[in-house]
N, CA and C atoms as an extended XYZ file, in Angstrom:
366
Properties=species:S:1:pos:R:3:atomname:S:1:resname:S:1:resid:I:1 pbc="F F F"
N        67.637      194.245      320.806 N   MET     1
C        69.073      194.026      320.668 CA  MET     1
C        69.466      194.188      319.201 C   MET     1
N        70.415      195.022      318.929 N   THR     2
C        70.859      195.204      317.551 CA  THR     2
C        72.155      194.439      317.338 C   THR     2
N        72.295      193.963      316.124 N   LYS     3
C        73.510      193.238      315.777 CA  LYS     3
C        74.625      194.239      315.516 C   LYS     3
N        75.774      194.003      316.118 N   LYS     4
C        76.918      194.889      315.906 CA  LYS     4
C        77.311      194.829      314.430 C   LYS     4
N        77.493      195.995      313.848 N   GLN     5
C        77.888      196.051      312.440 CA  GLN     5
C        79.332      195.563      312.294 C   GLN     5
N        79.508      194.550      311.510 N   VAL     6
C        80.853      194.019      311.280 CA  VAL     6
C        81.328      194.537      309.930 C   VAL     6
N        82.560      195.026      309.902 N   SER     7
C        83.052      195.555      308.637 CA  SER     7
C        83.328      194.410      307.665 C   SER     7
N        83.209      194.728      306.389 N   THR     8
C        83.501      193.751      305.347 CA  THR     8
C        84.950      193.286      305.449 C   THR     8
N        85.850      194.203      305.804 N   ASP     9
C        87.262      193.828      305.954 CA  ASP     9
C        87.447      192.778      307.050 C   ASP     9
N        86.716      192.955      308.173 N   ASP    10
C        86.788      191.967      309.261 CA  ASP    10
C        86.270      190.615      308.786 C   ASP    10
N        85.146      190.646      308.069 N   LEU    11
C        84.556      189.411      307.555 CA  LEU    11
C        85.547      188.696      306.638 C   LEU    11
N        86.168      189.438      305.732 N   ILE    12
C        87.142      188.856      304.801 CA  ILE    12
C        88.296      188.222      305.572 C   ILE    12
N        88.821      188.939      306.558 N   ALA    13
C        89.961      188.433      307.344 CA  ALA    13
C        89.599      187.130      308.057 C   ALA    13
N        88.391      187.066      308.617 N   VAL    14
C        87.970      185.876      309.350 CA  VAL    14
C        87.721      184.710      308.391 C   VAL    14
N        87.151      184.989      307.230 N   ILE    15
C        86.936      183.940      306.223 CA  ILE    15
C        88.287      183.354      305.800 C   ILE    15
N        89.259      184.215      305.524 N   ILE    16
C        90.590      183.753      305.100 CA  ILE    16
C        91.241      182.926      306.203 C   ILE    16
N        91.067      183.356      307.449 N   GLN    17
C        91.589      182.590      308.577 CA  GLN    17
C        90.963      181.183      308.584 C   GLN    17
N        89.665      181.103      308.355 N   GLY    18
C        88.978      179.807      308.312 CA  GLY    18
C        89.497      178.919      307.199 C   GLY    18
N        89.800      179.512      306.049 N   ILE    19
C        90.351      178.745      304.920 CA  ILE    19
C        91.743      178.232      305.273 C   ILE    19
N        92.572      179.118      305.843 N   GLU    20
C        93.963      178.754      306.132 CA  GLU    20
C        94.062      177.681      307.221 C   GLU    20
N        93.092      177.672      308.145 N   GLU    21
C        93.146      176.695      309.243 CA  GLU    21
C        93.087      175.258      308.742 C   GLU    21
N        92.472      175.036      307.584 N   VAL    22
C        92.422      173.679      307.030 CA  VAL    22
C        93.158      173.591      305.696 C   VAL    22
N        94.155      174.470      305.541 N   LYS    23
C        95.097      174.409      304.423 CA  LYS    23
C        94.459      174.571      303.043 C   LYS    23
N        93.445      175.446      302.950 N   GLY    24
C        92.924      175.790      301.627 CA  GLY    24
C        94.041      176.441      300.822 C   GLY    24
N        94.055      176.204      299.517 N   GLU    25
C        95.167      176.649      298.681 CA  GLU    25
C        94.738      177.708      297.679 C   GLU    25
N        95.742      178.423      297.176 N   ASN    26
C        95.549      179.368      296.079 CA  ASN    26
C        94.381      180.318      296.358 C   ASN    26
N        94.469      181.019      297.485 N   ILE    27
C        93.385      181.914      297.900 CA  ILE    27
C        93.490      183.232      297.130 C   ILE    27
N        92.388      183.613      296.506 N   GLN    28
C        92.327      184.869      295.754 CA  GLN    28
C        91.160      185.694      296.275 C   GLN    28
N        91.393      186.989      296.422 N   LEU    29
C        90.330      187.923      296.782 CA  LEU    29
C        90.036      188.773      295.555 C   LEU    29
N        88.809      188.716      295.064 N   LEU    30
C        88.414      189.518      293.905 CA  LEU    30
C        87.544      190.672      294.386 C   LEU    30
N        88.001      191.892      294.122 N   ASP    31
C        87.255      193.090      294.494 CA  ASP    31
C        86.369      193.463      293.312 C   ASP    31
N        85.056      193.321      293.506 N   LEU    32
C        84.095      193.549      292.417 CA  LEU    32
C        83.412      194.911      292.509 C   LEU    32
N        83.859      195.757      293.432 N   ARG    33
C        83.124      197.000      293.695 CA  ARG    33
C        83.113      197.969      292.516 C   ARG    33
N        84.108      197.895      291.653 N   GLU    34
C        84.163      198.819      290.511 CA  GLU    34
C        83.375      198.310      289.300 C   GLU    34
N        82.838      197.111      289.411 N   ILE    35
C        82.134      196.502      288.279 CA  ILE    35
C        80.632      196.705      288.475 C   ILE    35
N        79.952      197.108      287.418 N   GLU    36
C        78.512      197.360      287.524 CA  GLU    36
C        77.729      196.058      287.619 C   GLU    36
N        76.609      196.132      288.310 N   ASN    37
C        75.629      195.039      288.390 CA  ASN    37
C        76.188      193.732      288.945 C   ASN    37
N        77.053      193.812      289.937 N   THR    38
C        77.542      192.585      290.559 CA  THR    38
C        76.638      192.215      291.721 C   THR    38
N        76.658      190.935      292.071 N   VAL    39
C        75.794      190.445      293.139 CA  VAL    39
C        76.368      190.720      294.523 C   VAL    39
N        77.658      191.018      294.596 N   CYS    40
C        78.294      191.257      295.891 CA  CYS    40
C        79.517      192.150      295.673 C   CYS    40
N        80.212      192.490      296.761 N   ASP    41
C        81.392      193.345      296.660 CA  ASP    41
C        82.680      192.549      296.444 C   ASP    41
N        82.719      191.348      297.025 N   TYR    42
C        83.946      190.546      296.946 CA  TYR    42
C        83.635      189.075      296.713 C   TYR    42
N        84.524      188.420      295.970 N   PHE    43
C        84.585      186.965      295.910 CA  PHE    43
C        85.868      186.555      296.626 C   PHE    43
N        85.802      185.489      297.394 N   ILE    44
C        87.010      184.840      297.879 CA  ILE    44
C        86.979      183.446      297.272 C   ILE    44
N        88.060      183.108      296.572 N   ILE    45
C        88.126      181.825      295.869 CA  ILE    45
C        89.312      181.050      296.422 C   ILE    45
N        89.103      179.761      296.666 N   CYS    46
C        90.226      178.923      297.091 CA  CYS    46
C        90.014      177.505      296.601 C   CYS    46
N        91.043      176.690      296.773 N   THR    47
C        91.035      175.320      296.273 CA  THR    47
C        91.273      174.340      297.410 C   THR    47
N        90.523      173.249      297.362 N   GLY    48
C        90.773      172.099      298.231 CA  GLY    48
C        91.117      170.910      297.351 C   GLY    48
N        91.844      169.935      297.887 N   ASN    49
C        92.348      168.829      297.067 CA  ASN    49
C        91.410      167.634      296.942 C   ASN    49
N        90.319      167.629      297.687 N   SER    50
C        89.373      166.514      297.635 CA  SER    50
C        88.027      167.017      298.135 C   SER    50
N        86.979      166.216      297.932 N   ASN    51
C        85.695      166.671      298.462 CA  ASN    51
C        85.733      166.748      299.983 C   ASN    51
N        86.520      165.882      300.612 N   THR    52
C        86.668      165.934      302.070 CA  THR    52
C        87.269      167.273      302.491 C   THR    52
N        88.325      167.699      301.783 N   GLN    53
C        88.959      168.975      302.147 CA  GLN    53
C        88.058      170.162      301.794 C   GLN    53
N        87.353      170.100      300.681 N   VAL    54
C        86.431      171.183      300.317 CA  VAL    54
C        85.381      171.349      301.417 C   VAL    54
N        84.826      170.231      301.878 N   ASN    55
C        83.851      170.310      302.974 CA  ASN    55
C        84.489      170.813      304.262 C   ASN    55
N        85.735      170.402      304.518 N   ALA    56
C        86.440      170.857      305.724 CA  ALA    56
C        86.655      172.372      305.673 C   ALA    56
N        87.021      172.895      304.502 N   ILE    57
C        87.224      174.343      304.346 CA  ILE    57
C        85.896      175.068      304.580 C   ILE    57
N        84.846      174.575      303.947 N   SER    58
C        83.528      175.175      304.106 CA  SER    58
C        83.113      175.185      305.574 C   SER    58
N        83.294      174.059      306.251 N   GLY    59
C        82.943      173.966      307.668 CA  GLY    59
C        83.780      174.894      308.524 C   GLY    59
N        85.070      174.964      308.220 N   SER    60
C        85.980      175.807      308.979 CA  SER    60
C        85.620      177.287      308.818 C   SER    60
N        85.308      177.695      307.592 N   VAL    61
C        84.920      179.088      307.350 CA  VAL    61
C        83.659      179.414      308.153 C   VAL    61
N        82.663      178.541      308.054 N   GLN    62
C        81.402      178.815      308.749 CA  GLN    62
C        81.593      178.852      310.261 C   GLN    62
N        82.401      177.928      310.785 N   LYS    63
C        82.643      177.869      312.227 CA  LYS    63
C        83.433      179.096      312.693 C   LYS    63
N        84.463      179.472      311.939 N   THR    64
C        85.317      180.601      312.306 CA  THR    64
C        84.526      181.910      312.270 C   THR    64
N        83.739      182.104      311.215 N   VAL    65
C        82.933      183.321      311.103 CA  VAL    65
C        81.903      183.364      312.232 C   VAL    65
N        81.278      182.241      312.500 N   SER    66
C        80.276      182.179      313.561 CA  SER    66
C        80.892      182.513      314.916 C   SER    66
N        82.069      181.961      315.171 N   LYS    67
C        82.737      182.151      316.460 CA  LYS    67
C        83.207      183.600      316.648 C   LYS    67
N        83.833      184.164      315.616 N   HIS    68
C        84.458      185.477      315.766 CA  HIS    68
C        83.511      186.645      315.550 C   HIS    68
N        82.595      186.509      314.598 N   ILE    69
C        81.725      187.665      314.336 CA  ILE    69
C        80.250      187.310      314.340 C   ILE    69
N        79.929      186.151      314.885 N   LYS    70
C        78.530      185.759      315.108 CA  LYS    70
C        77.666      185.921      313.862 C   LYS    70
N        78.217      185.519      312.726 N   ASP    71
C        77.458      185.638      311.484 CA  ASP    71
C        77.361      184.269      310.835 C   ASP    71
N        76.298      184.070      310.072 N   LYS    72
C        76.102      182.828      309.333 CA  LYS    72
C        75.939      183.186      307.864 C   LYS    72
N        76.307      182.268      306.972 N   PRO    73
C        76.061      182.572      305.551 CA  PRO    73
C        74.561      182.678      305.307 C   PRO    73
N        74.199      183.565      304.429 N   TRP    74
C        72.811      183.729      304.040 CA  TRP    74
C        72.360      182.485      303.270 C   TRP    74
N        73.304      181.893      302.553 N   HIS    75
C        72.983      180.760      301.693 CA  HIS    75
C        74.251      179.934      301.462 C   HIS    75
N        74.111      178.614      301.438 N   VAL    76
C        75.245      177.730      301.129 CA  VAL    76
C        74.776      176.730      300.086 C   VAL    76
N        75.611      176.480      299.083 N   GLU    77
C        75.294      175.501      298.040 CA  GLU    77
C        76.463      174.576      297.818 C   GLU    77
N        76.180      173.331      297.442 N   GLY    78
C        77.215      172.437      296.930 CA  GLY    78
C        77.885      171.540      297.948 C   GLY    78
N        77.426      171.557      299.205 N   GLU    79
C        78.112      170.759      300.219 CA  GLU    79
C        77.956      169.254      299.989 C   GLU    79
N        76.895      168.850      299.304 N   GLY    80
C        76.676      167.420      299.056 CA  GLY    80
C        77.776      166.798      298.219 C   GLY    80
N        77.999      167.356      297.047 N   ILE    81
C        79.006      166.815      296.122 CA  ILE    81
C        80.399      167.322      296.487 C   ILE    81
N        80.459      168.544      296.984 N   ALA    82
C        81.699      169.155      297.471 CA  ALA    82
C        82.789      169.251      296.407 C   ALA    82
N        82.383      169.566      295.184 N   GLU    83
C        83.367      169.916      294.149 CA  GLU    83
C        83.465      171.437      294.066 C   GLU    83
N        82.363      172.091      294.390 N   TRP    84
C        82.302      173.543      294.412 CA  TRP    84
C        81.288      173.938      295.471 C   TRP    84
N        81.773      174.475      296.580 N   VAL    85
C        80.873      174.944      297.630 CA  VAL    85
C        80.865      176.467      297.592 C   VAL    85
N        79.670      177.021      297.600 N   LEU    86
C        79.504      178.466      297.586 CA  LEU    86
C        78.862      178.871      298.909 C   LEU    86
N        79.462      179.849      299.583 N   MET    87
C        78.895      180.395      300.813 CA  MET    87
C        78.647      181.883      300.600 C   MET    87
N        77.408      182.289      300.753 N   ASP    88
C        77.017      183.668      300.474 CA  ASP    88
C        76.869      184.432      301.787 C   ASP    88
N        77.822      185.328      302.039 N   TYR    89
C        77.746      186.216      303.204 CA  TYR    89
C        77.287      187.614      302.775 C   TYR    89
N        76.425      187.686      301.781 N   VAL    90
C        75.825      188.886      301.217 CA  VAL    90
C        76.858      189.777      300.516 C   VAL    90
N        77.720      190.503      301.254 N   ASN    91
C        78.733      191.346      300.601 CA  ASN    91
C        79.906      190.537      300.081 C   ASN    91
N        80.111      189.363      300.676 N   VAL    92
C        81.256      188.522      300.332 CA  VAL    92
C        80.731      187.126      299.993 C   VAL    92
N        81.102      186.635      298.823 N   VAL    93
C        80.731      185.275      298.440 CA  VAL    93
C        82.007      184.444      298.363 C   VAL    93
N        81.994      183.309      299.070 N   VAL    94
C        83.162      182.431      299.142 CA  VAL    94
C        82.931      181.245      298.218 C   VAL    94
N        83.921      180.962      297.370 N   HIS    95
C        83.876      179.808      296.477 CA  HIS    95
C        85.009      178.871      296.864 C   HIS    95
N        84.663      177.631      297.228 N   VAL    96
C        85.682      176.633      297.551 CA  VAL    96
C        85.578      175.546      296.481 C   VAL    96
N        86.640      175.409      295.701 N   PHE    97
C        86.640      174.501      294.556 CA  PHE    97
C        87.611      173.347      294.743 C   PHE    97
N        87.305      172.204      294.107 N   GLN    98
C        88.359      171.249      293.805 CA  GLN    98
C        89.062      171.800      292.558 C   GLN    98
N        90.346      171.469      292.417 N   LYS    99
C        91.158      172.107      291.380 CA  LYS    99
C        90.565      171.969      289.975 C   LYS    99
N        90.142      170.784      289.591 N   HIS   100
C        89.643      170.599      288.211 CA  HIS   100
C        88.382      171.426      287.956 C   HIS   100
N        87.566      171.615      288.973 N   VAL   101
C        86.347      172.401      288.809 CA  VAL   101
C        86.694      173.889      288.739 C   VAL   101
N        87.648      174.294      289.566 N   ARG   102
C        88.091      175.701      289.528 CA  ARG   102
C        88.689      176.038      288.168 C   ARG   102
N        89.522      175.128      287.655 N   ASP   103
C        90.133      175.352      286.342 CA  ASP   103
C        89.052      175.450      285.258 C   ASP   103
N        88.039      174.596      285.375 N   PHE   104
C        86.976      174.566      284.371 CA  PHE   104
C        86.171      175.868      284.363 C   PHE   104
N        85.761      176.326      285.520 N   TYR   105
C        84.918      177.529      285.582 CA  TYR   105
C        85.715      178.821      285.503 C   TYR   105
N        86.950      178.798      285.957 N   ASP   106
C        87.880      179.923      285.810 CA  ASP   106
C        87.242      181.284      286.123 C   ASP   106
N        86.714      181.405      287.339 N   LEU   107
C        86.046      182.650      287.733 CA  LEU   107
C        86.955      183.866      287.636 C   LEU   107
N        88.257      183.648      287.877 N   GLU   108
C        89.181      184.785      287.820 CA  GLU   108
C        89.177      185.421      286.425 C   GLU   108
N        89.086      184.613      285.366 N   SER   109
C        89.022      185.164      284.012 CA  SER   109
C        87.642      185.731      283.712 C   SER   109
N        86.621      185.010      284.184 N   LEU   110
C        85.247      185.454      283.967 CA  LEU   110
C        85.029      186.842      284.556 C   LEU   110
N        85.636      187.082      285.712 N   TRP   111
C        85.544      188.389      286.379 CA  TRP   111
C        86.866      189.132      286.190 C   TRP   111
N        87.346      189.163      284.962 N   GLY   112
C        88.651      189.725      284.653 CA  GLY   112
C        88.812      191.198      284.996 C   GLY   112
N        87.699      191.932      285.104 N   ASP   113
C        87.772      193.352      285.449 CA  ASP   113
C        87.977      193.565      286.939 C   ASP   113
N        87.826      192.518      287.722 N   ALA   114
C        87.980      192.652      289.179 CA  ALA   114
C        89.444      192.883      289.545 C   ALA   114
N        89.640      193.566      290.654 N   LYS   115
C        90.979      193.722      291.181 CA  LYS   115
C        91.252      192.463      291.992 C   LYS   115
N        92.285      191.698      291.615 N   ILE   116
C        92.556      190.412      292.262 CA  ILE   116
C        93.759      190.524      293.176 C   ILE   116
N        93.575      190.084      294.410 N   THR   117
C        94.659      190.057      295.382 CA  THR   117
C        94.921      188.606      295.742 C   THR   117
N        96.159      188.189      295.574 N   GLU   118
C        96.519      186.831      295.971 CA  GLU   118
C        96.848      186.849      297.458 C   GLU   118
N        96.227      185.959      298.207 N   ILE   119
C        96.461      185.893      299.643 CA  ILE   119
C        97.560      184.865      299.895 C   ILE   119
N        98.674      185.348      300.410 N   LYS   120
C        99.804      184.445      300.704 CA  LYS   120
C        99.538      183.734      302.023 C   LYS   120
N        99.913      182.448      302.111 N   PRO   121
C        99.702      181.727      303.363 CA  PRO   121
C       100.391      182.455      304.519 C   PRO   121
N        99.682      182.478      305.643 N   ALA   122
C       100.216      183.191      306.824 CA  ALA   122
C       101.437      182.483      307.379 C   ALA   122
């Protein structure tokens, strides 16, 4: 049995749906494909207002992706403290931050060469 190839665009859409279902805020899609030596093609970054919400967003993304495209993250970090949860879907890495941690690390500036798309709430 072979796994059906899921497009990166489908994966991104389902991840964003998972974030929006639990009111993740300030969703940004960073396209890293034009940058040399990156670990993935896209970052999706969003904010939750508490560790409870950060964990809820992380859980919602994983559940939504699993349900719709039968995929699991290759790796997940940070669920214990839930100030910054990272979910690695190989081509797409999802970062769910609490606001103060997002402001501190400022990935959008760090990856300033990326093409950034702001995702408006549906």
